[in-house]
C-alpha positions as CSV (number, residue, x, y, z in Angstrom):
1,M,33.9,-54.6,-31.0
2,Q,31.3,-52.5,-32.8
3,A,28.5,-54.3,-30.9
4,E,30.1,-53.5,-27.6
5,Q,30.3,-49.8,-28.5
6,T,26.7,-49.8,-29.5
7,V,25.7,-51.4,-26.2
8,Q,27.7,-48.8,-24.3
9,R,26.1,-45.9,-26.2
10,L,22.6,-47.3,-25.4
11,L,23.6,-47.7,-21.7
12,R,24.8,-44.1,-21.6
13,R,21.5,-42.9,-23.2
14,V,19.5,-44.9,-20.7
15,W,21.6,-43.5,-17.8
16,W,21.0,-39.9,-19.0
17,L,17.3,-40.6,-19.4
18,A,17.1,-42.0,-15.9
19,V,18.9,-38.9,-14.5
20,W,16.5,-36.6,-16.4
21,L,13.5,-38.4,-15.2
22,A,14.8,-38.3,-11.6
23,G,15.1,-34.5,-11.8
24,A,11.8,-34.1,-13.6
25,A,9.7,-36.3,-11.4
26,P,9.3,-33.8,-8.5
27,W,8.0,-31.3,-11.1
28,W,4.9,-33.3,-12.0
29,L,4.4,-34.8,-8.6
30,Q,4.0,-31.4,-6.9
31,P,0.5,-30.3,-6.3
32,A,-0.9,-27.7,-8.7
33,Q,-1.8,-25.3,-5.9
34,A,0.7,-25.8,-3.1
35,A,1.4,-23.2,-0.4
36,R,2.9,-23.0,3.1
37,I,0.8,-23.1,6.2
38,K,1.8,-19.5,7.1
39,E,0.1,-18.3,3.9
40,V,-3.2,-19.9,4.6
41,A,-3.4,-19.7,8.4
42,S,-2.2,-17.7,11.4
43,V,-2.0,-18.3,15.1
44,A,-5.3,-17.3,16.8
45,G,-4.8,-14.4,19.2
46,V,-1.5,-13.2,17.5
47,R,-2.7,-10.1,15.8
48,P,-2.1,-6.3,15.6
49,N,-4.0,-3.8,17.6
50,Q,-5.4,-0.4,16.4
51,L,-4.4,2.8,18.2
52,A,-5.8,6.3,17.9
53,G,-5.2,9.7,19.3
54,Y,-6.1,13.4,19.0
55,G,-3.3,15.9,18.4
56,L,-2.1,19.2,16.8
57,V,0.1,19.8,13.8
58,V,2.0,23.1,14.1
59,G,4.3,25.1,11.8
60,L,2.0,25.2,8.8
61,D,2.5,28.0,6.2
62,G,-0.9,29.7,6.6
63,S,-2.8,26.5,5.6
64,G,-4.0,25.5,9.0
65,D,-7.5,25.5,10.5
66,Q,-9.6,28.6,10.4
67,T,-10.4,29.1,14.1
68,T,-13.8,30.6,13.5
69,A,-15.0,27.4,11.8
70,A,-13.0,25.0,13.9
71,P,-13.1,26.3,17.5
72,F,-11.8,23.0,18.9
73,T,-8.4,23.8,17.4
74,T,-8.0,26.9,19.5
75,Q,-9.3,25.1,22.6
76,S,-6.8,22.4,22.2
77,L,-3.9,24.8,21.7
78,I,-4.9,26.8,24.8
79,S,-5.0,23.5,26.8
80,M,-1.6,22.5,25.6
81,L,-0.1,25.8,26.4
82,Q,-1.5,25.7,29.9
83,Q,0.1,22.3,30.4
84,L,3.4,23.9,29.3
85,G,3.0,26.8,31.8
86,V,1.8,29.4,29.4
87,T,-1.4,31.3,30.5
88,I,-3.6,32.9,27.9
89,P,-5.6,35.9,29.2
90,P,-9.4,35.4,29.3
91,G,-11.2,36.8,26.3
92,T,-8.2,36.7,24.0
93,S,-9.1,36.0,20.4
94,L,-6.6,33.8,18.7
95,Q,-6.6,33.9,14.9
96,L,-4.2,31.2,14.0
97,R,-3.5,29.8,10.5
98,N,-0.4,27.6,11.2
99,V,-2.1,25.0,13.5
100,A,-4.4,22.1,12.5
101,A,-6.3,19.6,14.6
102,V,-5.6,16.1,13.5
103,M,-6.5,12.5,14.2
104,V,-3.5,10.2,14.6
105,T,-3.8,6.5,14.0
106,A,-1.3,3.6,14.1
107,T,-1.2,-0.2,14.1
108,L,0.6,-1.8,17.0
109,P,2.2,-5.0,15.7
110,A,1.9,-8.3,17.6
111,Y,4.7,-8.8,20.2
112,A,5.7,-5.1,19.9
113,M,7.9,-4.1,22.9
114,P,8.5,-0.8,24.6
115,G,11.0,1.4,22.7
116,Q,10.0,0.0,19.3
117,A,9.1,2.6,16.6
118,V,6.0,2.3,14.5
119,D,4.6,4.4,11.6
120,V,1.6,6.7,12.2
121,N,-1.0,8.3,9.9
122,V,-2.1,11.9,10.4
123,S,-5.5,13.1,9.1
124,S,-7.0,16.6,9.4
125,I,-10.3,16.8,11.2
126,G,-10.8,20.6,10.7
127,N,-10.7,22.7,7.6
128,A,-7.0,22.9,7.1
129,K,-6.0,23.3,3.4
130,S,-2.7,21.4,3.7
131,L,-0.5,19.7,6.3
132,R,2.6,20.1,4.2
133,G,5.6,21.2,6.3
134,G,3.9,20.7,9.6
135,T,5.1,19.0,12.7
136,L,3.0,16.7,14.9
137,V,3.5,17.5,18.6
138,S,3.5,14.8,21.3
139,T,0.3,12.8,21.0
140,P,-0.7,9.9,23.2
141,L,-2.1,6.9,21.3
142,K,-4.7,4.8,23.1
143,G,-6.2,1.4,22.5
144,V,-9.9,0.4,22.9
145,D,-9.3,-0.1,26.6
146,G,-8.3,3.5,27.1
147,Q,-4.7,2.8,28.0
148,I,-1.8,4.7,26.4
149,Y,0.3,2.3,24.3
150,A,2.5,4.7,22.3
151,L,3.5,8.4,21.9
152,A,3.6,10.0,18.5
153,Q,5.6,13.0,17.4
154,G,7.5,14.1,14.2
155,N,7.5,15.8,10.9
156,V,4.5,15.0,8.6
157,V,5.3,13.7,5.2
158,I,2.7,14.6,2.5
159,G,2.5,12.7,-0.8
160,G,0.6,15.4,-2.7
161,A,1.2,18.9,-4.0
162,G,-0.9,21.9,-4.8
163,A,-1.0,25.6,-5.6
164,A,-3.7,28.3,-5.7
165,A,-3.8,31.9,-6.9
166,N,-6.5,34.3,-8.0
167,G,-9.3,31.8,-7.8
168,S,-7.4,29.1,-9.7
169,K,-6.3,25.9,-7.9
170,V,-4.3,22.9,-8.9
171,Q,-3.9,19.9,-6.6
172,I,-2.3,16.4,-6.9
173,N,-3.3,13.7,-4.5
174,Q,-4.4,14.5,-0.9
175,L,-3.0,17.3,1.1
176,S,-5.0,17.0,4.3
177,S,-3.5,13.7,5.4
178,G,0.0,12.4,5.7
179,R,2.3,10.0,7.4
180,V,5.1,10.2,10.0
181,P,7.5,7.3,9.4
182,A,8.6,5.7,12.7
183,G,6.8,8.5,14.3
184,A,5.5,6.7,17.4
185,T,7.4,5.0,20.2
186,V,5.8,2.0,21.9
187,E,5.3,2.6,25.6
188,R,3.4,-0.5,26.7
189,A,3.4,-4.0,25.4
190,V,0.3,-6.0,24.8
191,P,0.4,-9.3,26.7
192,N,0.1,-12.4,24.5
193,D,-0.2,-15.9,25.9
194,A,-0.8,-17.8,22.6
195,L,2.2,-20.1,23.4
196,Q,1.6,-20.5,27.1
197,G,-1.0,-23.3,27.1
198,D,-0.8,-27.0,26.1
199,A,-2.1,-26.2,22.6
200,L,-2.7,-23.4,20.2
201,Q,-5.3,-22.7,17.5
202,L,-4.4,-22.1,13.9
203,A,-7.1,-19.9,12.3
204,L,-7.5,-20.4,8.5
205,H,-7.8,-17.2,6.5
206,A,-10.7,-18.6,4.6
207,G,-13.1,-21.3,6.0
208,D,-12.8,-24.5,4.0
209,Y,-13.1,-28.1,5.4
210,Q,-10.7,-29.6,2.8
211,T,-8.0,-27.0,3.6
212,A,-8.4,-27.5,7.4
213,S,-8.1,-31.3,6.9
214,A,-5.0,-30.8,4.7
215,V,-3.3,-28.5,7.2
216,A,-3.9,-31.0,10.0
217,A,-2.6,-33.9,7.9
218,A,0.6,-32.0,6.9
219,I,1.3,-31.3,10.6
220,N,0.7,-34.8,11.7
221,Q,2.9,-36.2,8.9
222,A,5.8,-33.9,9.9
223,K,5.4,-33.9,13.8
224,G,3.7,-37.2,14.5
225,A,0.1,-38.5,14.5
226,G,-2.3,-36.7,16.9
227,T,-0.3,-33.5,16.9
228,A,-3.0,-31.6,15.0
229,V,-6.8,-31.9,14.8
230,A,-9.1,-30.0,12.5
231,V,-11.8,-28.6,14.8
232,D,-14.0,-27.1,12.1
233,A,-13.6,-25.4,8.7
234,R,-11.8,-22.5,10.2
235,M,-9.8,-23.8,13.1
236,V,-7.0,-26.4,13.6
237,R,-5.9,-27.3,17.1
238,V,-2.1,-28.0,17.5
239,A,-0.6,-29.6,20.6
240,L,2.5,-27.8,21.8
241,P,5.7,-29.7,22.8
242,E,7.6,-29.5,26.1
243,P,9.8,-27.8,27.2
244,F,8.7,-24.2,26.5
245,E,12.0,-23.3,24.8
246,R,11.2,-25.7,21.9
247,R,7.9,-24.0,21.0
248,V,9.1,-21.1,18.9
249,A,11.2,-23.5,16.7
250,F,8.3,-25.9,16.6
251,L,5.9,-23.2,15.4
252,A,8.5,-22.0,12.8
253,D,8.7,-25.5,11.3
254,I,4.9,-25.8,11.2
255,E,4.5,-22.4,9.4
256,N,6.8,-23.6,6.6
257,L,5.2,-26.9,5.9
258,P,3.7,-27.3,2.4
259,V,0.0,-27.9,2.1
260,Q,-2.1,-28.5,-1.0
261,L,-4.9,-26.0,-1.3
262,A,-8.5,-27.0,-2.1
263,K,-9.9,-25.8,-5.4
264,P,-11.7,-22.5,-4.6
265,A,-15.5,-22.3,-4.9
266,A,-16.8,-20.6,-8.1
267,K,-17.4,-17.0,-7.2
268,V,-18.0,-13.7,-9.1
269,I,-17.2,-10.5,-7.3
270,L,-19.1,-7.4,-8.4
271,N,-18.3,-3.8,-7.3
272,A,-21.3,-1.8,-8.0
273,R,-19.6,1.5,-7.3
274,T,-16.6,1.1,-9.6
275,G,-18.0,-1.4,-12.1
276,S,-15.2,-3.9,-11.4
277,V,-16.0,-7.6,-12.1
278,V,-13.7,-10.4,-11.0
279,L,-14.2,-14.1,-11.8
280,N,-12.1,-16.9,-10.5
281,E,-11.0,-19.9,-12.6
282,A,-13.8,-22.2,-11.3
283,V,-16.6,-20.1,-12.9
284,T,-18.5,-22.0,-15.5
285,L,-21.7,-21.6,-17.5
286,G,-24.7,-23.7,-18.3
287,A,-26.2,-23.6,-21.8
288,C,-27.8,-20.2,-22.4
289,A,-28.3,-17.5,-25.0
290,V,-27.5,-13.8,-24.2
291,A,-28.6,-10.7,-26.0
292,H,-27.8,-7.2,-24.5
293,G,-28.7,-4.0,-26.3
294,N,-28.6,-0.4,-25.0
295,L,-30.9,2.5,-25.6
296,S,-29.1,5.6,-26.6
297,V,-31.0,8.8,-25.7
298,T,-29.7,12.0,-27.5
299,I,-31.0,15.5,-26.5
300,S,-30.0,18.4,-28.7
301,T,-31.1,22.0,-27.9
302,T,-31.2,24.7,-30.6
303,P,-31.7,28.4,-29.5
304,S,-34.1,30.4,-31.6
305,V,-34.8,34.2,-31.6
306,S,-38.4,35.5,-31.6
307,Q,-38.3,39.1,-33.2
308,P,-41.5,41.2,-33.0
309,G,-42.6,43.2,-36.0
310,P,-42.1,46.9,-36.4
311,L,-44.2,49.1,-34.1
312,A,-45.5,46.0,-32.4
313,N,-44.6,47.1,-28.9
314,G,-42.9,43.8,-28.3
315,R,-39.5,42.7,-27.3
316,T,-37.0,40.2,-28.7
317,V,-37.1,36.8,-26.9
318,V,-34.6,33.9,-27.1
319,T,-36.3,30.5,-26.9
320,E,-34.8,27.0,-26.9
321,Q,-36.1,24.1,-29.1
322,S,-35.1,20.6,-27.9
323,D,-35.0,17.5,-30.1
324,I,-35.0,14.1,-28.5
325,A,-33.9,11.0,-30.4
326,I,-33.8,7.4,-29.0
327,T,-31.7,4.8,-30.7
328,A,-31.9,1.1,-29.9
329,G,-28.6,-0.8,-30.1
330,N,-28.6,-3.8,-32.4
331,K,-26.9,-6.6,-30.5
332,A,-27.0,-10.2,-31.9
333,M,-27.9,-13.0,-29.5
334,I,-24.9,-15.1,-28.6
335,E,-25.4,-18.8,-27.7
336,M,-23.1,-20.3,-25.1
337,P,-22.8,-24.0,-24.7
338,A,-22.8,-25.8,-21.3
339,G,-19.5,-26.2,-19.5
340,V,-17.8,-23.0,-20.8
341,R,-14.7,-22.1,-18.9
342,L,-13.6,-18.6,-17.7
343,S,-11.7,-17.8,-20.9
344,E,-14.7,-18.5,-23.1
345,V,-17.0,-16.5,-20.8
346,V,-14.8,-13.4,-21.0
347,K,-14.3,-13.8,-24.8
348,A,-18.0,-14.1,-25.4
349,L,-18.9,-11.1,-23.3
350,N,-16.2,-9.0,-24.9
351,A,-17.5,-10.0,-28.3
352,M,-20.9,-8.5,-27.3
353,G,-19.1,-5.2,-26.6
354,A,-20.2,-5.4,-23.0
355,T,-18.8,-2.7,-20.7
356,P,-18.1,-3.5,-17.0
357,Q,-21.4,-1.9,-16.0
358,D,-23.2,-4.2,-18.6
359,L,-21.4,-7.2,-17.1
360,L,-23.0,-6.4,-13.7
361,V,-26.5,-6.8,-15.3
362,I,-25.6,-9.7,-17.6
363,L,-24.0,-11.9,-14.9
364,Q,-26.8,-11.3,-12.4
365,A,-29.4,-12.2,-15.1
366,M,-27.4,-15.4,-15.9
367,K,-27.4,-16.3,-12.2
368,S,-31.2,-15.8,-12.0
369,A,-31.7,-18.0,-15.1
370,G,-29.6,-20.7,-13.5
371,A,-26.9,-20.6,-16.2
372,L,-24.1,-19.1,-14.1
373,L,-22.6,-21.8,-12.0
374,A,-21.0,-19.6,-9.4
375,E,-21.8,-17.5,-6.3
376,I,-22.2,-13.8,-6.9
377,E,-20.9,-11.4,-4.2
378,V,-21.6,-7.7,-4.4
379,I,-19.1,-5.4,-2.5
């Protein structure tokens, strides 16, 4: 009896172990860098379009353009009034402070239809101090082909604040640009025939032969062999099914297919303007030794007074005496073995006390010496 209970307990443990392994197996079988196709590629030709227009913001509280320095604001206002049936006598000098000339920009989404609302950005092109409290009057927005695709109008929302008095000024964020949420109405749709042919092109966001091959393989596995062909490192050709009504659902299924991403190439991004340095996980180092020391230059100026003697017919003169001192930083040389990963690279450079500006120089020197196994891109 006791032997049977022992066997039953062992069987129960084996059963629970099997259940746990069945649930844990997908965890280790999943790829380390898996994503959906929609996150690495998009349909070629399905894209937004940029719109721009010139307009006027009215109703400002004395913070508009100064008409003497921005004459185009007055000309635009006179032209708009004439279109509304108001005639300005010739030679009239308009001194307006509540009107500002602005550039209006918007992004027309793909498949946008007439009547749809889109956000617009409003930016001053004159010398207006602030657009707070202003209203954008009806402004046509045109595409690169010169056609009007939307009309913009509405109250301008400013994200900053400021005040000035008696020569003192305090300002937070930008006051000469703002946004009109849902301020433009689409008047013309952009035709798109991406789904009209026998096939479409999937454009990868980053050119990579392995990723293109993986995308084509994932589509062929889900939709049948020969459905997708990797044309090059950036483009994958996908055959569309018949009838036409199935194509939207077909494309929706493709966009959600999982695909294993290729390991990114080792790259270091340097921003020379801000001193930003970004390294991806593939960056490694060859064996090298690094020493980086800074020269500190200190200039101190001490005023001295030259006083002439009595009855010397001279005058008192204030002169300045400058002392210049140069101090060389004492930085020890750090040896880095071959095959160091990103964490070790950052730790070693931080140990040297290197600033972001120092890293720009150190990493470029490592690349020139052949020790940095990565591509450097300066933005």
